[in-house]
PyMOL Python script that loads the backbone (N, CA, C, O; Angstrom):
from pymol import cmd

cmd.read_pdbstr("""\
ATOM      1  N   UNK A   1      92.366 -68.753  -5.448  1.00  0.00           N
ATOM      2  CA  UNK A   1      91.596 -68.312  -4.283  1.00  0.00           C
ATOM      3  C   UNK A   1      92.173 -66.992  -3.785  1.00  0.00           C
ATOM      4  O   UNK A   1      93.377 -66.854  -3.569  1.00  0.00           O
ATOM      5  N   UNK A   2      91.271 -66.023  -3.608  1.00  0.00           N
ATOM      6  CA  UNK A   2      91.725 -64.716  -3.131  1.00  0.00           C
ATOM      7  C   UNK A   2      91.840 -64.712  -1.606  1.00  0.00           C
ATOM      8  O   UNK A   2      91.046 -65.319  -0.886  1.00  0.00           O
ATOM      9  N   UNK A   3      92.861 -64.002  -1.159  1.00  0.00           N
ATOM     10  CA  UNK A   3      93.032 -63.866   0.287  1.00  0.00           C
ATOM     11  C   UNK A   3      92.315 -62.589   0.736  1.00  0.00           C
ATOM     12  O   UNK A   3      92.549 -61.508   0.196  1.00  0.00           O
ATOM     13  N   UNK A   4      91.458 -62.734   1.713  1.00  0.00           N
ATOM     14  CA  UNK A   4      90.711 -61.577   2.230  1.00  0.00           C
ATOM     15  C   UNK A   4      91.390 -61.106   3.506  1.00  0.00           C
ATOM     16  O   UNK A   4      91.568 -61.857   4.465  1.00  0.00           O
ATOM     17  N   UNK A   5      91.754 -59.851   3.478  1.00  0.00           N
ATOM     18  CA  UNK A   5      92.412 -59.292   4.669  1.00  0.00           C
ATOM     19  C   UNK A   5      91.463 -58.322   5.356  1.00  0.00           C
ATOM     20  O   UNK A   5      90.850 -57.466   4.718  1.00  0.00           O
ATOM     21  N   UNK A   6      91.359 -58.470   6.631  1.00  0.00           N
ATOM     22  CA  UNK A   6      90.539 -57.541   7.418  1.00  0.00           C
ATOM     23  C   UNK A   6      91.351 -56.281   7.666  1.00  0.00           C
ATOM     24  O   UNK A   6      92.547 -56.327   7.950  1.00  0.00           O
ATOM     25  N   UNK A   7      90.680 -55.188   7.552  1.00  0.00           N
ATOM     26  CA  UNK A   7      91.342 -53.914   7.785  1.00  0.00           C
ATOM     27  C   UNK A   7      91.515 -53.714   9.293  1.00  0.00           C
ATOM     28  O   UNK A   7      90.554 -53.821  10.055  1.00  0.00           O
ATOM     29  N   UNK A   8      92.704 -53.433   9.701  1.00  0.00           N
ATOM     30  CA  UNK A   8      92.962 -53.238  11.131  1.00  0.00           C
ATOM     31  C   UNK A   8      92.476 -51.856  11.550  1.00  0.00           C
ATOM     32  O   UNK A   8      93.014 -50.835  11.123  1.00  0.00           O
ATOM     33  N   UNK A   9      91.459 -51.847  12.384  1.00  0.00           N
ATOM     34  CA  UNK A   9      90.957 -50.567  12.879  1.00  0.00           C
ATOM     35  C   UNK A   9      91.350 -50.425  14.342  1.00  0.00           C
ATOM     36  O   UNK A   9      91.167 -51.350  15.133  1.00  0.00           O
ATOM     37  N   UNK A  10      91.876 -49.298  14.689  1.00  0.00           N
ATOM     38  CA  UNK A  10      92.279 -49.108  16.090  1.00  0.00           C
ATOM     39  C   UNK A  10      91.057 -49.093  17.004  1.00  0.00           C
ATOM     40  O   UNK A  10      90.028 -48.501  16.678  1.00  0.00           O
ATOM     41  N   UNK A  11      91.184 -49.734  18.120  1.00  0.00           N
ATOM     42  CA  UNK A  11      90.091 -49.738  19.098  1.00  0.00           C
ATOM     43  C   UNK A  11      90.119 -48.428  19.877  1.00  0.00           C
ATOM     44  O   UNK A  11      91.188 -47.906  20.194  1.00  0.00           O
ATOM     45  N   UNK A  12      88.938 -47.904  20.181  1.00  0.00           N
ATOM     46  CA  UNK A  12      88.926 -46.665  20.970  1.00  0.00           C
ATOM     47  C   UNK A  12      89.449 -46.915  22.389  1.00  0.00           C
ATOM     48  O   UNK A  12      89.149 -47.932  23.015  1.00  0.00           O
ATOM     49  N   UNK A  13      90.208 -45.993  22.853  1.00  0.00           N
ATOM     50  CA  UNK A  13      90.767 -46.115  24.201  1.00  0.00           C
ATOM     51  C   UNK A  13      89.891 -45.345  25.177  1.00  0.00           C
ATOM     52  O   UNK A  13      89.268 -44.346  24.816  1.00  0.00           O
ATOM     53  N   UNK A  14      89.851 -45.812  26.397  1.00  0.00           N
ATOM     54  CA  UNK A  14      89.079 -45.136  27.436  1.00  0.00           C
ATOM     55  C   UNK A  14      89.763 -43.817  27.789  1.00  0.00           C
ATOM     56  O   UNK A  14      90.985 -43.749  27.924  1.00  0.00           O
ATOM     57  N   UNK A  15      88.963 -42.792  27.934  1.00  0.00           N
ATOM     58  CA  UNK A  15      89.510 -41.480  28.276  1.00  0.00           C
ATOM     59  C   UNK A  15      89.710 -41.385  29.784  1.00  0.00           C
ATOM     60  O   UNK A  15      88.850 -41.804  30.560  1.00  0.00           O
ATOM     61  N   UNK A  16      90.801 -40.855  30.176  1.00  0.00           N
ATOM     62  CA  UNK A  16      91.088 -40.647  31.588  1.00  0.00           C
ATOM     63  C   UNK A  16      90.857 -39.174  31.898  1.00  0.00           C
ATOM     64  O   UNK A  16      91.518 -38.296  31.342  1.00  0.00           O
ATOM     65  N   UNK A  17      89.913 -38.920  32.789  1.00  0.00           N
ATOM     66  CA  UNK A  17      89.584 -37.545  33.140  1.00  0.00           C
ATOM     67  C   UNK A  17      90.074 -37.295  34.561  1.00  0.00           C
ATOM     68  O   UNK A  17      89.739 -38.033  35.487  1.00  0.00           O
ATOM     69  N   UNK A  18      90.860 -36.259  34.716  1.00  0.00           N
ATOM     70  CA  UNK A  18      91.392 -35.915  36.024  1.00  0.00           C
ATOM     71  C   UNK A  18      90.845 -34.551  36.403  1.00  0.00           C
ATOM     72  O   UNK A  18      91.055 -33.569  35.691  1.00  0.00           O
ATOM     73  N   UNK A  19      90.146 -34.494  37.520  1.00  0.00           N
ATOM     74  CA  UNK A  19      89.597 -33.226  37.988  1.00  0.00           C
ATOM     75  C   UNK A  19      90.645 -32.496  38.820  1.00  0.00           C
ATOM     76  O   UNK A  19      91.424 -33.108  39.550  1.00  0.00           O
ATOM     77  N   UNK A  20      90.643 -31.197  38.693  1.00  0.00           N
ATOM     78  CA  UNK A  20      91.560 -30.369  39.470  1.00  0.00           C
ATOM     79  C   UNK A  20      90.907 -30.086  40.818  1.00  0.00           C
ATOM     80  O   UNK A  20      90.096 -29.168  40.945  1.00  0.00           O
ATOM     81  N   UNK A  21      91.268 -30.881  41.821  1.00  0.00           N
ATOM     82  CA  UNK A  21      90.680 -30.746  43.157  1.00  0.00           C
ATOM     83  C   UNK A  21      91.735 -30.146  44.077  1.00  0.00           C
ATOM     84  O   UNK A  21      92.856 -30.647  44.159  1.00  0.00           O
ATOM     85  N   UNK A  22      91.369 -29.067  44.768  1.00  0.00           N
ATOM     86  CA  UNK A  22      92.337 -28.479  45.688  1.00  0.00           C
ATOM     87  C   UNK A  22      92.673 -29.453  46.818  1.00  0.00           C
ATOM     88  O   UNK A  22      91.815 -30.200  47.288  1.00  0.00           O
ATOM     89  N   UNK A  23      93.928 -29.429  47.241  1.00  0.00           N
ATOM     90  CA  UNK A  23      94.372 -30.354  48.282  1.00  0.00           C
ATOM     91  C   UNK A  23      93.751 -30.049  49.635  1.00  0.00           C
ATOM     92  O   UNK A  23      93.614 -30.953  50.460  1.00  0.00           O
ATOM     93  N   UNK A  24      93.371 -28.801  49.887  1.00  0.00           N
ATOM     94  CA  UNK A  24      92.844 -28.437  51.198  1.00  0.00           C
ATOM     95  C   UNK A  24      91.338 -28.685  51.306  1.00  0.00           C
ATOM     96  O   UNK A  24      90.708 -28.252  52.270  1.00  0.00           O
ATOM     97  N   UNK A  25      90.764 -29.373  50.331  1.00  0.00           N
ATOM     98  CA  UNK A  25      89.341 -29.665  50.354  1.00  0.00           C
ATOM     99  C   UNK A  25      89.062 -30.714  51.433  1.00  0.00           C
ATOM    100  O   UNK A  25      89.616 -31.812  51.401  1.00  0.00           O
ATOM    101  N   UNK A  26      88.210 -30.366  52.372  1.00  0.00           N
ATOM    102  CA  UNK A  26      87.872 -31.277  53.450  1.00  0.00           C
ATOM    103  C   UNK A  26      86.391 -31.574  53.371  1.00  0.00           C
ATOM    104  O   UNK A  26      85.568 -30.688  53.603  1.00  0.00           O
ATOM    105  N   UNK A  27      86.037 -32.807  53.047  1.00  0.00           N
ATOM    106  CA  UNK A  27      84.634 -33.173  52.860  1.00  0.00           C
ATOM    107  C   UNK A  27      83.833 -33.095  54.152  1.00  0.00           C
ATOM    108  O   UNK A  27      82.620 -32.892  54.110  1.00  0.00           O
ATOM    109  N   UNK A  28      84.471 -33.250  55.272  1.00  0.00           N
ATOM    110  CA  UNK A  28      83.738 -33.264  56.531  1.00  0.00           C
ATOM    111  C   UNK A  28      83.165 -31.887  56.873  1.00  0.00           C
ATOM    112  O   UNK A  28      82.231 -31.789  57.668  1.00  0.00           O
ATOM    113  N   UNK A  29      83.714 -30.823  56.280  1.00  0.00           N
ATOM    114  CA  UNK A  29      83.205 -29.483  56.570  1.00  0.00           C
ATOM    115  C   UNK A  29      81.847 -29.235  55.934  1.00  0.00           C
ATOM    116  O   UNK A  29      81.087 -28.398  56.420  1.00  0.00           O
ATOM    117  N   UNK A  30      81.527 -29.944  54.856  1.00  0.00           N
ATOM    118  CA  UNK A  30      80.271 -29.710  54.162  1.00  0.00           C
ATOM    119  C   UNK A  30      79.101 -30.417  54.843  1.00  0.00           C
ATOM    120  O   UNK A  30      77.945 -30.070  54.598  1.00  0.00           O
ATOM    121  N   UNK A  31      79.384 -31.393  55.687  1.00  0.00           N
ATOM    122  CA  UNK A  31      78.321 -32.107  56.384  1.00  0.00           C
ATOM    123  C   UNK A  31      78.078 -31.464  57.737  1.00  0.00           C
ATOM    124  O   UNK A  31      79.024 -31.056  58.410  1.00  0.00           O
ATOM    125  N   UNK A  32      76.814 -31.371  58.142  1.00  0.00           N
ATOM    126  CA  UNK A  32      76.533 -30.774  59.449  1.00  0.00           C
ATOM    127  C   UNK A  32      77.037 -31.663  60.579  1.00  0.00           C
ATOM    128  O   UNK A  32      76.955 -32.889  60.507  1.00  0.00           O
ATOM    129  N   UNK A  33      77.542 -31.046  61.590  1.00  0.00           N
ATOM    130  CA  UNK A  33      78.026 -31.762  62.755  1.00  0.00           C
ATOM    131  C   UNK A  33      76.855 -32.097  63.665  1.00  0.00           C
ATOM    132  O   UNK A  33      75.819 -31.434  63.625  1.00  0.00           O
ATOM    133  N   UNK A  34      77.022 -33.116  64.475  1.00  0.00           N
ATOM    134  CA  UNK A  34      75.989 -33.478  65.439  1.00  0.00           C
ATOM    135  C   UNK A  34      75.869 -32.344  66.451  1.00  0.00           C
ATOM    136  O   UNK A  34      76.868 -31.900  67.015  1.00  0.00           O
ATOM    137  N   UNK A  35      74.654 -31.882  66.675  1.00  0.00           N
ATOM    138  CA  UNK A  35      74.429 -30.802  67.623  1.00  0.00           C
ATOM    139  C   UNK A  35      74.339 -29.442  66.965  1.00  0.00           C
ATOM    140  O   UNK A  35      74.069 -28.453  67.646  1.00  0.00           O
ATOM    141  N   UNK A  36      74.557 -29.359  65.649  1.00  0.00           N
ATOM    142  CA  UNK A  36      74.410 -28.076  64.957  1.00  0.00           C
ATOM    143  C   UNK A  36      72.946 -27.653  65.007  1.00  0.00           C
ATOM    144  O   UNK A  36      72.039 -28.481  64.926  1.00  0.00           O
ATOM    145  N   UNK A  37      72.741 -26.363  65.139  1.00  0.00           N
ATOM    146  CA  UNK A  37      71.374 -25.850  65.167  1.00  0.00           C
ATOM    147  C   UNK A  37      70.776 -25.886  63.763  1.00  0.00           C
ATOM    148  O   UNK A  37      71.446 -25.564  62.782  1.00  0.00           O
ATOM    149  N   UNK A  38      69.514 -26.278  63.681  1.00  0.00           N
ATOM    150  CA  UNK A  38      68.801 -26.301  62.406  1.00  0.00           C
ATOM    151  C   UNK A  38      67.923 -25.066  62.350  1.00  0.00           C
ATOM    152  O   UNK A  38      67.149 -24.794  63.267  1.00  0.00           O
ATOM    153  N   UNK A  39      68.054 -24.320  61.258  1.00  0.00           N
ATOM    154  CA  UNK A  39      67.250 -23.124  61.077  1.00  0.00           C
ATOM    155  C   UNK A  39      65.877 -23.549  60.575  1.00  0.00           C
ATOM    156  O   UNK A  39      65.752 -24.061  59.463  1.00  0.00           O
ATOM    157  N   UNK A  40      64.847 -23.338  61.389  1.00  0.00           N
ATOM    158  CA  UNK A  40      63.503 -23.786  61.025  1.00  0.00           C
ATOM    159  C   UNK A  40      62.959 -23.056  59.806  1.00  0.00           C
ATOM    160  O   UNK A  40      62.049 -23.567  59.153  1.00  0.00           O
ATOM    161  N   UNK A  41      63.482 -21.883  59.476  1.00  0.00           N
ATOM    162  CA  UNK A  41      63.037 -21.159  58.287  1.00  0.00           C
ATOM    163  C   UNK A  41      63.438 -21.888  57.006  1.00  0.00           C
ATOM    164  O   UNK A  41      62.800 -21.712  55.968  1.00  0.00           O
ATOM    165  N   UNK A  42      64.498 -22.709  57.073  1.00  0.00           N
ATOM    166  CA  UNK A  42      64.956 -23.446  55.895  1.00  0.00           C
ATOM    167  C   UNK A  42      64.114 -24.696  55.636  1.00  0.00           C
ATOM    168  O   UNK A  42      64.160 -25.258  54.541  1.00  0.00           O
ATOM    169  N   UNK A  43      63.354 -25.128  56.628  1.00  0.00           N
ATOM    170  CA  UNK A  43      62.547 -26.336  56.467  1.00  0.00           C
ATOM    171  C   UNK A  43      61.201 -25.981  55.858  1.00  0.00           C
ATOM    172  O   UNK A  43      60.604 -24.960  56.200  1.00  0.00           O
ATOM    173  N   UNK A  44      60.725 -26.832  54.950  1.00  0.00           N
ATOM    174  CA  UNK A  44      59.423 -26.605  54.333  1.00  0.00           C
ATOM    175  C   UNK A  44      58.411 -27.551  54.964  1.00  0.00           C
ATOM    176  O   UNK A  44      58.749 -28.666  55.361  1.00  0.00           O
ATOM    177  N   UNK A  45      57.181 -27.098  55.051  1.00  0.00           N
ATOM    178  CA  UNK A  45      56.100 -27.951  55.508  1.00  0.00           C
ATOM    179  C   UNK A  45      55.678 -28.813  54.323  1.00  0.00           C
ATOM    180  O   UNK A  45      55.184 -28.276  53.331  1.00  0.00           O
ATOM    181  N   UNK A  46      55.859 -30.146  54.394  1.00  0.00           N
ATOM    182  CA  UNK A  46      55.577 -30.978  53.221  1.00  0.00           C
ATOM    183  C   UNK A  46      54.105 -30.967  52.814  1.00  0.00           C
ATOM    184  O   UNK A  46      53.788 -31.160  51.641  1.00  0.00           O
ATOM    185  N   UNK A  47      53.212 -30.745  53.763  1.00  0.00           N
ATOM    186  CA  UNK A  47      51.783 -30.739  53.427  1.00  0.00           C
ATOM    187  C   UNK A  47      51.415 -29.453  52.693  1.00  0.00           C
ATOM    188  O   UNK A  47      50.728 -29.499  51.673  1.00  0.00           O
ATOM    189  N   UNK A  48      51.862 -28.320  53.198  1.00  0.00           N
ATOM    190  CA  UNK A  48      51.485 -27.058  52.569  1.00  0.00           C
ATOM    191  C   UNK A  48      52.229 -26.830  51.256  1.00  0.00           C
ATOM    192  O   UNK A  48      51.724 -26.129  50.379  1.00  0.00           O
ATOM    193  N   UNK A  49      53.423 -27.410  51.104  1.00  0.00           N
ATOM    194  CA  UNK A  49      54.174 -27.197  49.874  1.00  0.00           C
ATOM    195  C   UNK A  49      53.739 -28.140  48.752  1.00  0.00           C
ATOM    196  O   UNK A  49      54.130 -27.942  47.602  1.00  0.00           O
ATOM    197  N   UNK A  50      52.931 -29.167  49.066  1.00  0.00           N
ATOM    198  CA  UNK A  50      52.506 -30.105  48.033  1.00  0.00           C
ATOM    199  C   UNK A  50      51.365 -29.549  47.188  1.00  0.00           C
ATOM    200  O   UNK A  50      51.131 -30.030  46.080  1.00  0.00           O
ATOM    201  N   UNK A  51      50.660 -28.554  47.688  1.00  0.00           N
ATOM    202  CA  UNK A  51      49.568 -27.960  46.931  1.00  0.00           C
ATOM    203  C   UNK A  51      48.246 -28.670  47.148  1.00  0.00           C
ATOM    204  O   UNK A  51      47.228 -28.255  46.593  1.00  0.00           O
ATOM    205  N   UNK A  52      48.237 -29.731  47.941  1.00  0.00           N
ATOM    206  CA  UNK A  52      47.002 -30.470  48.194  1.00  0.00           C
ATOM    207  C   UNK A  52      46.148 -29.713  49.197  1.00  0.00           C
ATOM    208  O   UNK A  52      46.661 -29.110  50.140  1.00  0.00           O
ATOM    209  N   UNK A  53      44.845 -29.752  48.983  1.00  0.00           N
ATOM    210  CA  UNK A  53      43.926 -29.087  49.902  1.00  0.00           C
ATOM    211  C   UNK A  53      43.112 -30.133  50.644  1.00  0.00           C
ATOM    212  O   UNK A  53      42.634 -31.101  50.052  1.00  0.00           O
ATOM    213  N   UNK A  54      42.961 -29.931  51.924  1.00  0.00           N
ATOM    214  CA  UNK A  54      42.189 -30.854  52.749  1.00  0.00           C
ATOM    215  C   UNK A  54      40.986 -30.134  53.323  1.00  0.00           C
ATOM    216  O   UNK A  54      41.074 -28.960  53.685  1.00  0.00           O
ATOM    217  N   UNK A  55      39.846 -30.842  53.408  1.00  0.00           N
ATOM    218  CA  UNK A  55      38.638 -30.253  53.995  1.00  0.00           C
ATOM    219  C   UNK A  55      38.581 -30.506  55.478  1.00  0.00           C
ATOM    220  O   UNK A  55      37.634 -30.083  56.140  1.00  0.00           O
TER     221      UNK A  55
END
""", "prot")
cmd.dss("prot")
cmd.show_as("cartoon", "prot")
cmd.util.cbc("prot")
cmd.orient("prot")
């Protein structure tokens, strides 16, 4: 009787990815504060920007 040996294949390892993030990065600065003025020019009219025409 022949002995069958399984070939040992290495399992793939999970890659560890580390991003280079500056220490002085403050996430709260990117969010608008309560009471900040909103520039109305930056807002789009959803009806006129959809391209739909109404009679």
